[in-house]
C-alpha positions as MATLAB code, in Angstrom:
seq = 'MKRSKEERGAVKARKKIDSKIWQLCSEYFAQNPKAILVDVGAFTGAFENSVNPLGKMVLVEPNPGPAADLRSKFPQAVVVEAAVGKEPKPIVCMYQSVKYSGKDASLWFESANKNDLKLGPTFVVTQKTMDEIYAECSLTSVDILFLNCEGGEYEIFEGPTKFLEVTKMVYIHLHTKCALFRSKEYREKRKRIGQVLRDAGFTMTYGMDNLDSIAHIVQLWRRM';
ca = [
      14.265   -5.678   18.822;
      17.653   -6.277   16.860;
      17.347   -7.612   13.600;
      19.192  -10.956   12.618;
      22.009  -10.944    9.991;
      19.525  -12.633    7.522;
      16.866  -10.019    8.152;
      19.314   -7.078    7.811;
      20.341   -8.524    4.474;
      16.854   -8.899    3.232;
      15.821   -5.330    4.406;
      19.041   -3.988    2.483;
      18.138   -5.796   -0.622;
      14.424   -4.697   -0.402;
      15.372   -0.951   -0.014;
      17.610   -1.089   -3.061;
      14.821   -2.476   -5.239;
      12.282    0.022   -3.583;
      14.657    3.007   -4.389;
      15.037    1.783   -8.090;
      11.130    1.688   -8.300;
      10.896    5.237   -6.786;
      13.307    6.400   -9.362;
      11.372    4.741  -12.184;
       7.969    6.361  -10.859;
       9.714    9.853  -10.595;
      10.912    9.537  -14.245;
       7.422    8.621  -15.306;
       5.877   11.481  -13.603;
       8.484   14.018  -15.092;
       7.669   12.553  -18.506;
       3.860   12.588  -17.864;
       2.822   15.802  -15.840;
      -0.787   14.851  -16.077;
      -0.264   11.463  -14.710;
      -2.813   10.367  -11.992;
      -1.527    8.852   -8.803;
      -3.517    6.806   -6.058;
      -1.586    6.137   -3.031;
      -3.275    3.761   -0.525;
      -1.429    3.961    2.891;
       0.045    7.436    2.021;
       0.957    8.020    5.695;
       3.395   11.112    5.765;
       3.418   11.706    1.827;
       7.073   10.500    1.535;
       6.368    8.931   -1.788;
       4.789   12.034   -3.274;
       7.630   14.362   -1.952;
      10.071   11.966   -3.608;
       8.322   11.315   -7.014;
       6.693   14.751   -7.368;
       3.650   13.905   -9.281;
       2.043   17.058  -10.884;
      -1.415   15.491  -11.868;
      -4.350   14.503   -9.855;
      -3.456   12.739   -6.639;
      -5.723   10.568   -4.473;
      -4.223    9.795   -1.143;
      -5.818    7.126    0.998;
      -4.968    7.097    4.722;
      -7.078    5.612    7.559;
      -5.042    7.294   10.516;
      -6.420   10.628   11.281;
      -3.260   12.355   12.331;
      -1.374   11.606    9.090;
      -4.633   12.060    7.149;
      -4.883   15.845    8.405;
      -1.170   16.336    7.575;
      -1.653   15.220    4.241;
      -4.503   17.615    3.518;
      -2.193   20.447    4.753;
       0.898   19.143    2.648;
      -0.925   18.473   -0.421;
      -3.847   20.934   -0.770;
      -4.325   19.823   -4.508;
      -4.764   16.437   -3.599;
      -7.965   14.455   -2.548;
      -7.471   12.678    0.741;
      -9.733    9.901    1.584;
      -9.546    8.949    5.231;
     -10.518    5.340    5.169;
      -9.061    1.815    5.284;
      -9.285   -0.222    2.099;
     -10.476   -4.012    2.166;
     -12.680   -6.416    0.370;
     -15.948   -5.041    1.644;
     -17.358   -1.666    2.934;
     -17.766   -1.894    6.810;
     -16.481   -0.222    9.940;
     -13.234   -1.827   11.047;
     -10.978   -1.638   14.065;
      -7.533   -0.122   13.333;
      -4.615   -0.707   15.885;
      -1.781    1.728   16.021;
       1.743    0.034   15.697;
       3.233    1.687   18.732;
       2.091    1.290   22.242;
       3.244    4.972   22.920;
       1.128    6.409   20.151;
       2.146    9.880   19.273;
      -0.573   10.632   16.717;
       1.885   10.115   13.785;
       2.396    6.345   13.786;
       1.590    4.260   10.719;
      -1.515    2.207   11.767;
      -2.042   -1.423   11.362;
      -5.841   -1.928   10.488;
      -5.571   -5.710   10.404;
      -7.873   -6.778   13.013;
      -6.604  -10.524   13.175;
      -2.746   -9.384   13.460;
      -0.930  -11.698   15.894;
      -0.968   -9.438   19.052;
       1.975  -11.563   20.597;
       4.208  -10.767   17.530;
       3.540   -7.153   17.153;
       3.641   -4.482   19.874;
       0.271   -2.950   19.071;
      -1.012    0.240   20.670;
      -4.507    1.777   21.118;
      -7.393    1.106   18.767;
      -9.558    3.360   16.596;
     -12.546    2.571   14.269;
     -12.540    3.753   10.550;
     -14.657    3.110    7.586;
     -13.389    0.448    5.244;
     -14.060    0.755    1.522;
     -13.308   -1.280   -1.585;
     -10.802    0.081   -4.310;
     -13.795    0.067   -6.755;
     -15.660    2.593   -4.343;
     -12.833    4.607   -4.002;
     -12.269    4.827   -7.820;
     -15.925    5.596   -8.375;
     -16.183    8.196   -5.603;
     -13.059   10.138   -7.092;
     -14.332    9.708  -10.420;
     -11.138    7.934  -11.503;
     -11.541    6.450  -15.069;
      -7.859    6.313  -15.816;
      -4.997    5.824  -13.112;
      -1.307    5.856  -14.031;
       0.272    4.418  -10.821;
      -1.670    2.658   -8.013;
       0.639    2.477   -5.056;
      -0.436   -0.111   -2.231;
       1.461    0.287    0.978;
      -1.184   -0.517    3.497;
       0.288   -2.656    6.326;
      -1.574   -5.792    5.293;
      -4.556   -4.467    3.769;
      -3.213   -5.315    0.337;
      -4.224   -9.030    1.060;
      -7.954   -7.956    1.463;
      -7.965   -5.489   -1.412;
      -7.365   -8.383   -3.956;
      -9.956  -10.537   -2.388;
     -12.678   -8.058   -3.127;
     -13.871   -6.515   -6.475;
     -11.073   -5.594   -8.793;
     -12.628   -3.671  -11.571;
     -10.248   -0.756  -10.649;
      -7.488   -2.829  -12.423;
      -9.211   -2.459  -15.706;
      -8.330    1.336  -15.764;
      -5.045    1.214  -13.910;
      -1.766    1.247  -15.940;
       0.742    0.380  -13.206;
       0.480   -1.376   -9.684;
       3.393   -0.642   -7.208;
       2.667   -2.993   -4.272;
       4.215   -3.604   -0.971;
       3.306   -7.185    0.141;
       4.035   -7.160    4.145;
       5.596   -9.968    5.725;
       6.737   -8.462    8.961;
       4.450  -10.473   11.433;
       4.271  -14.063   11.886;
       0.655  -14.197   10.627;
       1.860  -12.634    7.134;
       4.586  -15.309    6.901;
       2.207  -18.184    7.279;
       1.363  -20.613    4.663;
      -1.912  -19.105    4.268;
      -0.537  -15.745    3.427;
       2.145  -17.167    1.148;
      -0.817  -18.451   -0.796;
      -2.473  -14.996   -0.705;
       0.484  -13.596   -2.298;
       0.590  -16.031   -5.055;
      -3.070  -15.261   -5.617;
      -2.327  -11.639   -5.890;
       0.168  -12.291   -8.463;
      -2.310  -14.453  -10.463;
      -5.056  -11.760  -10.269;
      -2.693   -9.155  -11.667;
      -1.602  -11.504  -14.478;
      -5.209  -12.321  -15.265;
      -5.845   -8.543  -15.568;
      -3.146   -8.199  -18.161;
      -0.208   -7.087  -15.951;
       3.377   -8.165  -15.879;
       5.715   -7.679  -13.002;
       8.509   -5.468  -14.736;
      10.656   -4.960  -11.549;
      10.722   -6.129   -7.995;
      11.039   -9.300   -5.979;
       9.763  -12.578   -6.822;
      10.642  -14.447   -3.523;
       7.359  -14.804   -1.790;
       9.081  -15.827    1.541;
      11.157  -12.673    2.119;
      11.182  -11.730    5.664;
      11.690   -7.962    4.642;
       8.365   -7.646    2.871;
       8.133   -7.906   -0.698;
       8.087   -4.804   -3.395;
       6.911   -5.301   -6.807;
       6.142   -3.044   -9.878;
       3.431   -4.389  -12.257;
       2.598   -2.879  -15.586;
      -0.278   -3.409  -18.044;
       1.281   -4.965  -21.163;
];
């Protein structure tokens, strides 16, 4: 579907901010070769290829195809094949393409507006909390937590958030691409995520503060 002029402008602005954050992360990893990265929604590993972390990596990806690729591309990384949410349970994921090729990003969000998004086949995956993943991977200190998980970020911050106590930076994509995520309910969820981060001692140092962006919102938060 062709994007409107407003949406094209919003996407362009978001990509510019995203590019700057990737640059900041790349510089951080270059200066801190032992820095630890956790990437939730790692998909193809594009972020890792760009910012080149040299320390421990934990890559979380619910889609079996990309998860297998990540194991091959990054043998030094711990790949967790799971979704992340507010509680541990099996959940239904839905591929974002009707013609699923095995490489599509997966939208795990069960209640996504099916009339708004062209969703493909479903699969079942284990959902874990961030606290569980940190514990299972023996993460007592994390330099950068990258959350780009197709709507999963909303649930993550409704669950236990002890993981924030040992995290230095949170780089987050707040998705707004379907009607459900642009609803008043989800705008309030975005506000709450910001408050949870502030309460945990974080300050947004770079990113978008427009919670109504139609291109989804990217933010970098640092513990001050």
